[in-house]
Residue, then its C-alpha position, 0 to 999 in steps of 0.5 A: m500499499k501507498l498513500s498519496t502525497e494529497g493523502q500524506e498531507e491530509l492525514l498529517k493536517i489532521l495529527k496536527t489539529r489534535f497535537e494542538k488540541n491535547m497540549n497535555r499528551h504532549k507538553g514541550l514538545e514541538w508539531a515542527k520537529i515531528q512533523a519533520k520526521l514523519e515527512t522523512n519516514v512514509a512507512k510510519l506514515l502509513s501506519l499512523d493513516e491505519m490507525e487512523s482510518t480505523g479510528g485510533e485517532p492517532d495522538v504523540v504521546a512521548y518522546d523517548n531520548e534515549t532512542g529519539e522516537y516519539v511514541f504515539f497511541d490510539c487515543s479516540a476516546e473508545s477502542p476503535k470501531g474500526r479493530r473490534s470482533l478480533c479474538y487476540d491472536l491466530e492461535a484463538w483464531e484456529a481453535r474456533k470451530e465455529h462462529k470464527p472473527a474476521n482476524n485476530v487482533l496480533d496479525v492486525a497489529t502487525e498488519m498495520g505496523v502496530e504494537l498493541l499496549t501493553e497494560e502500563q502504556y494503557r495506564q499511562l493513555q488513562s493518565f489524559g483521559e478517561f478511555d474507553t468508558k463504553t467499551s474494552s481493549w485487549i493489551k499484550t499478554p504475558a506470555d505466561i498467560r498466553k500459555l494458560g489459554g488465556a489474553i488481558f485486557a483493560d477499561f474504564r469504569y468508576g474512575k478506575v482502569f482494568v485489566y481482566h481476563n477472557g479466554a483469548e479465543s474470545y471476541y465482542a462487538a464492544r472490544g478492540f485494540r488501541g495501538s502503539l508506533r515508534v517514529 
């Protein structure tokens, strides 16, 4: 896939507007430096476009001083609409005998070029506001939990972040996943 010049310009305009409206997410960062970095990395722009087109509303949430990378998270109020009703991974998808979902979270994230938020990152996201008050999002599951057949997800209810478990093969219309991208 390729993003046209017009598509790149439109995406940068959307990202800049979101950046300016949500300065609490990225205090001390300058849009011009972020844009310059994005303009030299078309593959990352394509991933951001996928995040945007599936309803994620990506925004910059950090700058990693060690790597020199900007970190983007999906910042949509609810779990991205274009990434719901997915079981956790291919193994879980293959284990379903009937009523298989269209795909699985880990493969979709890989295709998009993003990583699932970890529990720590999900809690960081919640420090910027209230997210997933009506939905939930799969988060990166530790290997020991996945080995036992489970996967974890999180949401925000009653003023708190809750992290739960479910069978990795389960899927729900109100559960998607949030991605992270380093540029």
